Each structure stands twice: as C-alpha cells, then as structure tokens.
N, C-alpha and C positions, 0 to 999 in steps of 0.2 A: 613572276619575272622581276618585279620590282624588288622583292626580297633578295633575289640572286645578285642583282646589280648593286644593291646597298651592301651586301656582304662582301662582294669583291672589292668595292670601293673602300670599305672599312679596313680590310686586310692590307690593301696597298697603302692607304694613308697611315695606318699604324706602323708599317715597316718604314715608311718615310720619316715618321716622327721618331722612331727608335734610332734610326741611323743619322738623320740630319734634322734635328729639332728646329733649327733656325729656318730651314727651307719650309718645313711644315707650318711654322708660324707665319711665314711670308705668304704661303699659299692660302692659308686661312684668311689673312687680311685681304688678299686678292679676291677671295670668294665670299666676302661679307654679304653680298646680295642673295646668297644661296639659302637664306632664311625663308625665301619664298617657296622653296621646295618642302612640302609638308607631308608627313606620314605618321604612322603610329608604331610604337614598339611595345608589345604586351599591353596594348590598349592605352598607352601613354602618348599623348600628342608630342611630336618632335619635329624639328627641322633639320635639313642637311647641315646647316651651320652649327647647330647644337651638337650634332653627331660628331663633327670634326673637333669642336671644342672639347667634348667629352673624351675623345680618343687622345688628344694631346695631353689633357690633364692626367688621365690614367697612365699613359706611357711615361710622363714626367715623374710621377710618384713611384711607379714600379721600378724605374731605373734608379731612383734614389734609394729605394728599399733594397735593391740588389747590391748596390755599392756598399750600403751600410751593413747588410747581412754578411757579405763576403769578407768584410774586415774582421769579423769575429771568427773564433775557432770553429771548424766544422763540427757538426754533431757526430758522435760515435757511440759505441756501446757503453763507454764509461761516463757518458753525459747523464747527469741526474735530471729528474724532472724540474727541480728547482733551478738548476743551471740553464736548462732549456728555456724555462719561462723568463729567466733573467735576460738571456740573449735575445729572445723575441721582443721583450720590453725595450731593450737597448736599440734594437732595430727600428721599432716604431718611433722611439724618440729621435732616432737619426733621420727620420723622414722630415721632421720640422726643425730639428736642432740647428742645422747649418743654413737654413733658408734666410734669404734677405727679404724683409717685409717692408722696408722704407719707413719714413717718419709719417706716413699716412695711415699706419696700421690701426691705431686706436680709433681714428675717425671711421675707418672702414668697418671695424668691428661694431662700432656704434650704429652705423647705417644699416649693416646687415641685421643687427638685433632688432632695430626699429622696423625694417622691412618684414622681418619674420612676424613681429607682433601685428603688423598691419594686415596680415592675412586674417587674423581673428576678427578684425573689425570690418572685413569686407562682406558685402552682401552676396558675393559670388565666390566662395572659397576655392572652388575648383579652378576657376579662371585665375584667381589670385595666386594659387600655387604655381601655375604655369608662368605667370609674370615674374614671380619671385625667383624661379629657377632660371629663366632666360635673361632677365634684366639685372639680376644681382649676383646669384650664386656663381653662374658660369663666367660672366665677365670679370668678377673679382678673383676667381681662381686663375683665370687666364692672365690677369695682371701679375699674379705671383709667379706664374711660369715664365712670363716675358722678362721680368726683372732679374730672374735667376738664370736665364738662358743667354741673354744678350750681354756679352762680356768684353767684346773687342770692337774696334772701330769698324771692322768688316761686318760684324754682326749688326751693328747699329745702322750702318749704311744700307744693309740688306733690308732691314725692317722699314726704314724710311722709303726706300725705292719701291717696295711692294705696296706701300700706301699710294705712291704715285701711279703704279700700274693699275691699282684698283680704280683710282679716279679716271685714268685713261680709258679703261673698259667702259665705265658708266658714261663718260663723256662721248665716246665714239658711237655708242648706241643712240644717245640723245641727238647727236649731230645728224646721224643717218635718218632718224625719225623726222627731223626738221625738214630735210630736203626731199624725203620720200612720202611722208605722211603715213607710213606703215607702222603697225604694231603699237598704236596709241589707243588705249582701251576706253575711249570716250569720243563720241561723234563731234561734240563741240570742240574739244581739244584737237581732234584730228583735222577739222576743217581748216583750210589754208588761211583764211582771214582771221581765225581765232586760235591758231595752232599753239599748243603748249606741249612740249615734249615731256615724257615720263621716264625715258630710258628703260631700265629693267624693273622699275617700280610701278606701283598702281596709280600714282598721282604726281603732278608736277613738283609740288613743294618738297617731296622726298629727294628729288635731284639736288636742290639747293641745300637742304639740310645735310646731306652727305658731302657734297663737293666744297661748300664754302670753307670749312676749316682746313681741308687739304689744299685748296687753292692758296689760302693765306700762308700755310706752312711752306709750300714750294715757292711762292712769290718771295717770302722772307728769305729762304735759302738762296734764291737767285740774286736778290738785291744786296745781300750781305756777302756774296761770294767774291773772293779776291783773286781774280784771274791774273796769271803772269803771261805777258805777251813777249817777253824776252826769249831769245833762242837759248836752249831748245823750247819749243812751245809746250805748254801744259795741256797735252791732248786729253788726258784723263779729266782734268778740270773742265775743258771745253765740252767734252761729251756729256758730263754731268750737267753743265749749264744748259746745253741744248735740251736734255731730257726735262729739266725743270721748266724751261720755257714752253715746251710742248704740253706738259701737264697743266701749267697755268693758263695757257692760251685756250686749250680745248675745254678745260674746266670752266673758264669764264664764258665761253661760247655756250656751253650746255646750260649754265645757270641763266644766261640771258634768254636762250630759246625756251627754257621752262617758264619764263616770266616770273621767276621767284624773286619778288621785290625785297623780301626780308633778307634773302641771301646776298643780293647785290649790296644792300646797305651794310650788312655784316662784314662782307669782304672789304668794302671801302673803309669802314671805321677800324677794322683790324689792321689794315695797312697804314692808315694814318697814325694809329697808336704806335706801330713799329717805327715809322718814319720820324716821329717826334722823339722817341727814346734813343735812337741810334744817331750819334752826333753827326757823322758824315752825310746822313740823309736828311738832316733837320732843315737845312735851307731849302732844298727841293720841296720837301713836304709843306713847309710854311708858304712857299710860293704857290703851290697848287691850292692850298687852302684859301689864299688871297684871291686867286682866280675864281674859285668856287663862290666866294662871298660876292665878288663883283658880278658874276653871272646871276646870282640870286637877286642882287640889288637892281640890276639894270635890264634884265630880260624877264618880262612879265610871265611868259609861258613857264620858265624855270621856277619863278616865284610861286605861281599857282600850283605847280606839281609838288614842290617841296611842302608847301603849307597843307595841301590836301592829304598827302601821305603822313606828314608829321602829326597832324591833328586827327588822323584816322577818319577822315570825312567821306571817303569813298565807300562803296558797298562792302568790300572786304574788311575795311577798318570798322565799319558799323557793326558787322557781325561779331568781330572780336570784342568790341566794347560790350555788346549784349552778353556774350559768353562770360566775360569777366564779371559783369554785374551779377549775373545769375550765380556764378561760382562763389563770389564773395557773400552773397545771401546764404548759400548753402553752408559755407565755411563758418559764417557767424553763428549758425545753429549747431555746427559740429567742429568747433575750433581745435579740439585736442587731436582727434584721429581723422578728421576730414571725412572722405567717403570710403576710406580703406583701400587697400591695394586692388586695383581693377574694379573699383566700385563706383566710379564717377558717373557712368551712364545711367546706372540704376537709381542712384541717390539724387542726381540733378534733375530727374524727370519731374519731380514735384515742384521744381523752381523754374522749369522751362516753359515760358509763356509765349514763345515766338516760333512755335512749330510751323506756322504758315510761312515763315521766312526761311528757316533752315532746320535741318535735323539735329539731333543731339550728337555732339562729337565725343570721341573717346576721352579727350583731355581738355582742360580749360584754355590751351594755347597761350600759356604764359609760364615761364620757367618757375617762377615763385609759386603761382597757383597750382601748377602741375605737381610739384613736390609736396606742397601742403595738402592737396587733395589726396594724393596717393599714400604718403607716409606720415601724415599728421604734422603738427607743429614741431615736434622733436626732430623728425626726419628733415624738415626744411632747415631747422637751425644747424643740424650736423652737416648738411650739404653746403650751407653758407660758410661754415668754418672750413670745410674741405676746400672750397674755392679760395678762401682767404689764405689757407696754408699753401696752396698752389702758387699764388703770387709771392707770398712771403719767402718761399724757398729760393727765389732768385738770389737772395743774400748768400746762400750756401754755395752757389755755383758761379758767382760773379767773376771770379778770377780765371777758372779753367774753361767753363762752358757757357759763360755769360751771354755772348751774342746769340747763340742758338737758343738759349732759354728765353731771351727777349722775343724771338720769333714764336716760340711756344706760347708765351704770354699773349701775343697778338692772336694766336689761334683761339685761345680761351676767350679773349675779348670778342672775337667774331661769333663764337658759340653763344655767349651770353647775350650779345646784341640780338642775334637771331631768335634767341629764347624769349625775348620780350613779346614776340607775336606768334611764336610757334612752339613745337615740342622737340627739343634737340636731344632728349635722352630716352624717353619711353618708346623705344622701337628696337628690335633685335640688333640690327646693324649699328645703330647710333649708340646704344649702351656699350657695345663692345668697343666702338671707336672712342668713346669717352674714356674708358679705362686704358685703352692703348696710349692715348695722350698722357694720362697720368703715369703710366708705366715709363714712357719716354722721360717724363719729369724725374721720376725716381732713379732712372738709369743715369741721367745727367748729374744727379746729386752723388750717386754711388761711385761712378766711374769717372775718374779725372781725365779731362781733355779727350773725351770720346767723340765729341761732335765734329 
C-alpha cells in the first residue's frame, strides 16, 4: 500500500514539476518537515522530502535536455554515427552550458569536494553517505534549480510566500500543542507546568531552528515595507503586510512556546542588526537598545537572567560547555579531518566523561565545531569563506535590491547567532533552508530589482 501511495504521489508531483516548476518548488518548501516520513527504495533509506527534491532535479534537467536536443537537427537515415555522437555530446553540454551558477560556485565545489572526502574519514561510511546525499548533494542541486527557475518578481514573491506558509504550518501546530497539550512526544514537555511545544518535530529546539530565520525574514519585510495610504488604497500591499504580520506573530509565539532561548536571542539580534543598518529604523532601534540597557542596569531580575544565560551558567549552558570542551579535545587529536562525516558520536565516545549527566549528542552544538567535526578544518574554512562571500555580496546588489539584501543579511546573522549554541545546518530541513537563503542571495545578485 505504501508503495502504491508513493508511486501515485511521485507521478502527480512530477507532472506538477514539469508544468509549473515554481509551484513545485513552493510546495517543496512548504513540505520541508516531510523529511520525517522515511522509507526505503531498493534498500536505500530515503525521506519524502528527498523524493520530492529528486523529482524536481530530474525534471529540471530532463526539460533542459529536451530543449537542447530539439534545437538540433533530428536524426534520420542519413545521420552518421559520428554526427549522432556529436549531437548527443552537444545536448549533454547544453545541460550545463546555459546554467546560472552564481559567484558561490567555486566555494560550493570546494565544500562538495571536502564533504565527499569526509566520507573516507568517517567511522560509519554508510551513515556518512546518507548525510552526504541529504545535506550536501540534494540541497546544492536544488540551489541550482531555484536560481535558474526564479526569474520574475512573481516567481520571487511566490518563493518567499511559501517560506511564510511553511512557517505558518509549523507555528499553527505548535500553538495548538501549547493550548491542548496533545501530540507532544515527551511527558515532561507535555506537562502543563513544564510544557514545551515540538510542532511537527521531535524536540522543541527544532521549532526555533526552523522558525527563527523565517521570522526575521518576514519581520524585515514588514518593517521595510512602504505602504501607501493615499487613495486608491494599496490593497495588494496591505494584504501582503497582513500576511507578513501573521507569519511573524505566529512564529514568535511558537518559538516562545517551545522555550527555545537560542532562537529568541537570534531573532532579537537579527532584528537589531537590521534596525541599525536601515537608516529610517535606526533611531527606534537605538531607543529600544537604551531601554534594554536601562532594564539591565536597574532591574535585578533582568540582570540575573541576562548574566546567567550569557555566561552559560544554567543547566543547559553547562551541558553545552561540557560538549564544547570534549569536542575541542577530540579535534585537537584530529585537527585535519575531525570525526569525519557522521562520525562525531562514535569518535567523541572516548572523550565523553559525563555520561551520568547527559548522553552523547549527534553534533557539538556550535556552528564552528559542527563543521570542523564533520568536514575537517578545510570544510570549516570554506564555510567561513562562504559566509563572508554572502555578506560581501551586498556590494553587488546595493543599488537595485539593497534593502531586501539587508533583510537577508539579518537572517544570516540570526542563523549564526543561533549556531553559537545549536546546530543550524546538519538536519534535512535546515540544510535545504540554508541553501534556499543562499539561492535568494544569488537571485538578488542576478536579477535586477526583483525584490
């Protein structure tokens, strides 16, 4: 029965991708949590999200091959084998010849190469292959599809709106969990006095990791929107603003109900960053910062809370400090390749002396240590350069799409801030979301005044 349902779904989604690629991409973004649906194809583990990504990639390149092939003269009886081979070669070249790769391409190639090498140094090569496929190959190919498909303002708006719809879906489930206590997979989290929502995910922090960058994106869109209240009213702009407000409001509630402290701080710092960079928001932002400083200075409870969290003095903070210390010990012994792709749990076991306090986690819960452990020192360096390139690209879009790119930079700031204490990349939905944001960056560079 499962096979029949998957087959029907694959056919329907392939038809949608063939006829309306932008809608298929939007549906994929809406359905990012479907990585939770797992099955096997010919013995190979796969998720529903991976199935959709695979269909989109195959359809995209088949359509390109079809266009390239039909431009050549058709084969007939007079076509020699040499001519046939030449035309096939030209068709294959046509698959990549007209593609847009963006100025991230060489860094992406370098990261892909290092990720591939990291499989060799992993203690669990089968698991490493799965991570390599799901966190690098598929998201990077999807990046190429997006930047070559989104070409108009309507396409761009559709992509952004589906990000909002995805956040709304996750937020709605989280808010329902908060007031009902249902569908929370842990008794402590489900208990009313200690309730932490998980939405569609298996743990509360996953809610914040997904929603924080999207909330910053839509909050940035909202505060930078220039509504016209003169007659006739800008109804389209008003509807968009209302949608953005709902996404931000519901997303903020879900993050709060998940008690994802890292996400709360990430959103606040991301928005402060945006407010300081946009001139017309600077006075308001500075005023809010002054109020925050005064609260810290004169309200002891606020002061205690900030100091406790900033110094990682609570239980959660202490665990992270221990994880980082153990990870640094492991990396000092394995500086070049770390633990290898998907090898952290196996390798860190010899350094984990706190089993009575907490179990071994999948990753070190710090963005620098995460990449160093998984991809080695070269992978970490390339990712640092990738992030630097992301911010540097503002120079290229300053005139046409500058304000929206500032919003996008605030999104990246939120991701990096959250990454100080968590894992904002090494997860199926988050790795795709990461490359979607980079695709948006590449589109803003390529397409003038598209935002």
